[in-house]
N, C-alpha and C positions, 0 to 999 in steps of 0.2 A: 517555369513550371507548366506553361501552357500546352507541352506535348504528354503531360502525366495526368493521370487519373486524380482529380481533387478531393473525391471522397470515396472510400472505400471500407471494405471489412478485413480487420486482420485478425488472425488467430494465433494463440501461444499455446503449444502442445507439450503441457507438462508431464512427460514421459516417466512412467516407473521404470527404472533401468534396472536390469540383472547382470548377471555374470554370462548369460547365454546371448553372444552377440547376434546369431541369427533371429533370436527372437526379438530382440531390441529393434534391429532391422524392420522386420515383418510388422511389427507394433507400432512402429513410428509411421510407416506406409499407410497402416489403417487410419491412424489418427490425421493425418495429414489428408487423405481422400475423403475422410467423412467431413473436415472443416472445409476441403474445396467445395463438395456437393453441397454445402449449407452456404455458399456464397463468399467465402474469404478469397480475396486476390493474393494477400500477401500471408505467409505462413511461416511462423519462426519455432523452430527446435531448440532443446535446452543445451548447455555445454554437458559434453562428455556423455551425448546421448547413445552412443553405441556400446558403452562399456561402463563398468562402475569406477567412481573416482578415487582409485587405489593407484598411488604411484609407482608400487613396486611391480605392478603388472600391466601398465600401461603398455609397453614394448609390444606384448604378445596381443594386443588388440591394433595396433598401429596399422595404418594403410598408406601406400605410397601413391598419392594424388596425382603427381605430375606425370608418374609413368603409367596412368589409369589402371592403377591395380587397387581399385577402393570400391568395393561392394557398397558401401555406406553412400559414397556420391554418385555411384551407378544408380541406385536406386531413386536419389532425388531427382536425378536427371530425368528418369524415366516417367516420375510423377509429374514434375512440373511440366514437361512435355505433354503430357497427356492431358492434364487438366488446365493447361495454358494460365498458370500461376507463377508467382514469384516466390521463391523459398529462401529464407535467411537458414543456413544449415547448421545452427547451434554450433557446437565443434565435437572435432573427433582428435584422437592423437594421430597426429601425422608424422612419417619417417621420411628423412631427405637428408642424403650426404653424411649419414651416420650420427644424425641427432633426432631427437622428438620435440615436436612443436606442439601446441595445443591451437588446433586451426579451424576457423569457420569458412565454409565456403557459400558463396551466394549463386544461386542459378535462376535464371531467366525463363520466361513463358516457352522459349524454344528449348529449352533443357541444357542450354550451355552454361558453364561457369563462368560468371562475369566478373568474379573476383574473389579474392582468397584473402583472408585476414589471419595472421598468426599473433597469438597473445602478446600484449605489447609488455605488460606488467607482469613479471613473474610473482607470486603471491606465497608469502611465507607466515606462520602463524604460531606463535608460542602461548599457549593459554597459561592463564595463572592458576593457582591450586583451587582456587573457589570456582573459577570459569570451570575446570575440569570436574569438581563435585556436582556443579549445578546443571551442566549441560552434557557432559561426558566427552566434551570436544578433547583433541590430542593434537600435540605438536604436527604442523604439517608444513614441509618445506618443498615447494616444486623445483626450486633450482637442482636439488639433487637429481632430477629426472628429465626435466624440460629445459628448452632454449628458448628465449624471449625472441618474438618478432622485433623489426624494427621499423615499420612502416606503419602510419595511419592508412584507414582504408574507408575511403567513400566510393560509393557506385551509383551511378545513373541507371535507375531501373523505370519501369512502365509505371510504377507506384510512387515516382518521386526519388528525390536523391537521398541515399541513405547511407549514415555512417555506420561502421561498425566497431565495438568493444567487445571483449569478453572479460566477465566476470570482475576481478582485480581491475581493470581497466577503468571501471565506472567510479573508481575513488578519486580520480585524478580529473579535475574540473577543466585542466589545460585541453585535453583531448577533445572534448566537447565542445570548449570554445573554438579551437580549430574546426571541428566540422561545421559549426554553424557560419563560421568566416568563409568556407567552401561552397556555402549552399544548402547543406543538409537541413531538411525540414524534419527528419525523423532520426533517432539513434537506436539502434538494437543492440541489446547487451544480452547475449546468452550467457547465464551464471550460474554458480552452485556455492552460495555462501552457506556457511554452516550455522549451527543453532546460536552461537554467541554472536557472530558478527551480523547474522541475519535479524535476529530480534531487535538489535541497536540500530543497524545500519541501513538495511535493503530499501526500507521504503524510503527512508530519508534521502539516500544518496539518488534514487531513481527521481523523486520530486524536485531535489536540488538542480540536479542536471537539467531536467526539463524547464524547470521556473527562471534560472539562470540565463537559458539562453532561447527561451521563448519557442520552444518546439516540442514534438512528441518525444517520448521515450517509451520504447517496449523492453522488457525483460522476460526471459524465459529460462526457468529453472528445472532442472529435474525433480521430479516428485520425492517424496522422501520414503525410504525403504529402511523400515525397522529391522529387516531381517538381511540387510547387506552384509556382504564379507568385509567391507572396509570400515575403519573405525571411525570415517569421515561421515557425521550424521547431517543431510541437508535439509535446509529451513524451507524451502519451496516458496510459496506466494508470487507466482509470476503475474506481471501487471502491465497494463497500459496505462500512460499517465499523460495527460495534456499540457499545452504549453502555458498553463496558469498554475501547475503544480496540482491539477484536480486529478484525482483516481479514476479514470473512467472504466476500467473493469480489472477484477483481481481475483485470486482463490487462494484456497487453502495449502496443505501441504501434501494432500493425496493426488493420484493421477487424475489430469481433468485437462480439458481444454477451455482457454478463456479467450473468448471473442468479443470484440469493440469496435467501433467506426473510427476512422480518423478523419478529419475533415479539414484540410488545408486552409480554409478559410479562416479557420480560428487563429492560426499563426497571424496571419495578416491583421486580423481584429486585435490581437493583443497586443502586436507589435507597433500599431497604430496609435492605439489608447495609452501605451507607456513606451516609448521609444528608448531602449536600454541602450542601444547602438549608439544613439545620437548622444547619449548622457555619459559616455565612457571617458571623453578628456583625455583623447590620445597623446594630447601635448606633455600628460604627467607621464603616463606610462603606456606600453606596446607587448601584445603578444606577438614574438617573432616565429613564423613558420620556418623552420631551417629548409624547406625547398624554395624559398625565396619569397614568399607572401609575408605580408603583415596584417594581421587581424586589428 
């Protein structure tokens, strides 16, 4: 970590997403630039920040990132280079080879795309009658529209080694364990939990991934839009969690920018005080990385 910034400010831009794509891009730019001017070196956007989370309409908002036909990523590239910041670009619908993916791009201070993560776990949710009555949530099955990615993503940046997950990816501790074994000190999860799973699990999952692996976790959700065309109502509550499961910064469900400080010395301190890695007893069980590493 010697070549990385050890202490820096992070901003989570909880954007209110509308059906107007150009408006979403312009508003995201405003929030990013404001956070950069206030000193943030790492800025995170929400899942599906350039369009509503409506599965039947994702295709009309989708962009071809590899063909550089992506106004959303072009904007992020310009802002990252202009302010010399690192951006975790939330996620947008990506079209490639006749398929749709839920994709996060990471952009460096030079404006270049450093990594691209396609959501690994495709979400489906079948609420009970009582949940529908209480929260208004409806059946939601991403596999009808989206294709799952098949590669974990960890990227070396000027602000450290960062693992990327999208929304439902946070439910699986194995991915976070893999990222720690590969040297990540921060995992960013753009996500859009609904009202049922958000209230029960959103904070719990963030703190669990952080404390289990003794690292930082940052999540960024869209703001809740009561006038959204989609039946999918978003929980919100973007947060930054420290390596002891401590809630460093969070917000409610309205549009807001959450800012907090990341200090990587906290990781060393926690791991020195309680060395979970040394206590795992690898002679009993192992986590196997399919790329050949063993955690």
